[in-house]
N, C-alpha and C positions, 0 to 999 in steps of 0.2 A: 367196594367202588373203585372203577377203574380211573386212573389219573388221565387227564386232558392236558396236553402240551402245546404251548404256542410260541407265538415270537411277539416280543415287546417292541413297540415302535418307539417309545420314549426314550428308554435306557438301552435299546439295543442289544439286549439279552436274547439270545437262543435257548428254547428248549424250557420255557418257565411253564410252572404248574398253575393253572388258573384256579383261584379260590373263590369258593361260593359259585361256581360255574352253573348255569342255566342253558338248555338248550331253547332256542329261539328259531319260529319258522318265518322266514322274511315274505314280504307282498308277495313276491314272485315265485314262491312256492321252494326255495332252498333252505337250508338249514345251516345253524350258526350255534357255536357255544359261546357265550360270553361270562367273563370273570373279571377278577381283580388281581393284578399283579402287586407285589411287595413295594413297589415305588410309587402305587396310587391310582395307576392309569388303568383303564378298561383295555381288557385283550380280547380280541374276536377271533375266532377260528371257524373258517367255512369248511363243510363238510357235505358228504353224500346223504341222502335219505337212510340208506342202510346203516351206515356209522352212526346218524342221530338215533336210529332205533335200537342198535346195539347199547348205546349209552343209557337211553330211557329205560330199558330191560335191566341195566346193572343199577339201577337207583338213581339216574340223573333227572330232574324235573324238567318237564315240557313247559315253559312260560307262555302265560297267554298275553297277548299285548292289547 
């Protein structure tokens, strides 16, 4: 499974890997990955539909809200 890399706003760390990441679809139809960082905060990464479909195909779960 491919790693999802984001930016932590709490500790200002660049290139953090999201733990237990899931793909979410926003009410406006956009896609984002949500996961935890080691400092305890939730990290979100906005992405295109094509990128979201690649990650879902590689094994990430599409979360239902």
